[in-house]
C-alpha positions in Angstrom: -19.9 11.8 14.2 -22.5 11.0 11.8 -24.1 7.5 12.1 -23.7 6.9 8.4 -19.8 6.6 8.4 -18.5 3.3 7.5 -15.9 3.3 10.3 -16.1 5.9 13.0 -12.4 6.7 13.4 -10.5 9.2 15.5 -7.7 11.4 14.0 -4.9 9.0 15.2 -6.6 6.1 13.9 -7.0 7.8 10.5 -3.2 8.6 10.5 -2.3 5.0 11.4 -4.6 3.7 8.6 -3.1 6.1 6.2 0.4 4.8 7.0 -0.9 1.3 6.7 -2.5 1.9 3.2 0.4 3.6 1.9 2.7 0.8 3.0 0.5 -1.8 1.5 0.1 0.3 -1.8 4.0 0.7 -1.8 4.8 -2.9 -1.2 2.1 -4.1 -3.5 3.4 -1.9 -6.3 6.9 -2.9 -5.9 6.0 -6.8 -6.0 3.8 -6.1 -9.0 6.7 -4.3 -10.8 9.1 -7.0 -10.1 7.1 -10.1 -10.6 4.5 -9.2 -13.1 5.8 -6.3 -15.3 9.5 -7.5 -15.0 10.9 -4.1 -14.5 14.7 -4.0 -13.9 15.4 -2.7 -10.4 17.5 0.3 -11.8 14.3 1.8 -13.3 12.5 2.0 -9.9 13.1 5.5 -8.3 12.9 4.2 -4.7 15.5 1.5 -5.4 17.9 4.1 -6.0 17.0 6.4 -3.2 16.0 4.2 -0.2 18.1 1.4 1.3 15.3 -0.5 2.7 13.5 -0.7 -0.7 16.9 -1.7 -2.3 17.1 -4.6 0.3 13.5 -5.7 -0.3 14.0 -5.7 -4.1 17.1 -7.6 -4.0 15.7 -10.3 -1.6 12.8 -10.6 -3.9 14.9 -11.0 -7.0 17.1 -13.7 -5.2 14.1 -15.7 -4.0 12.6 -15.6 -7.6 15.9 -16.8 -9.0 16.0 -19.8 -6.6 12.3 -20.7 -6.7 10.2 -20.4 -9.9 6.9 -21.1 -8.0 7.8 -17.9 -5.8 7.2 -15.8 -8.9 3.6 -16.8 -8.8 3.3 -16.4 -5.0 5.0 -12.9 -5.3 2.6 -11.9 -8.1 -0.5 -12.9 -6.0 0.9 -11.1 -2.9 1.4 -8.0 -4.9 -2.1 -7.9 -6.3 -3.6 -8.7 -2.8 -1.5 -5.9 -1.3 -2.6 -3.4 -3.8 -6.3 -4.3 -3.3 -5.9 -4.2 0.6 -4.2 -0.7 0.2 -7.0 0.6 -2.0 -9.7 -0.6 0.3 -7.9 0.9 3.4 -7.2 4.1 1.7 -11.0 4.5 0.6 -12.1 3.8 4.2 -9.6 6.3 5.5 -10.6 8.9 3.1 -14.3 8.3 3.9 -13.6 8.9 7.6 -11.4 11.8 7.0 -14.2 13.6 4.9 -16.7 12.7 7.7 -14.4 14.5 10.3 -13.8 17.5 8.0 -17.5 17.6 7.3 -18.1 17.8 11.1 -15.5 20.5 11.5 -16.6 22.7 8.7 -20.4 22.1 8.9 -22.4 25.3 8.4 -25.0 26.0 11.1 
């Protein structure tokens, strides 16, 4: 492993970080679509396909209907989750490239 890598990760750690980053990006995107862009749930492809996403979106809409301040908190949470997911994905891709460079390094 090179000394200049940001986070020296093993293959299992990279896989876990990919799952974490993907889930953060997905949750942030759904929250942003609901609270900021005001997209109807029927327009979301994942809403029609996955039951857990349907439950999550329905609970978010119900909370936003009960509490108007929750819209602001949901919008902020969506943006923060998007940034966390982007940063985690950048770190993960950097470590993945370092590992691939070590594997395919020409001698």
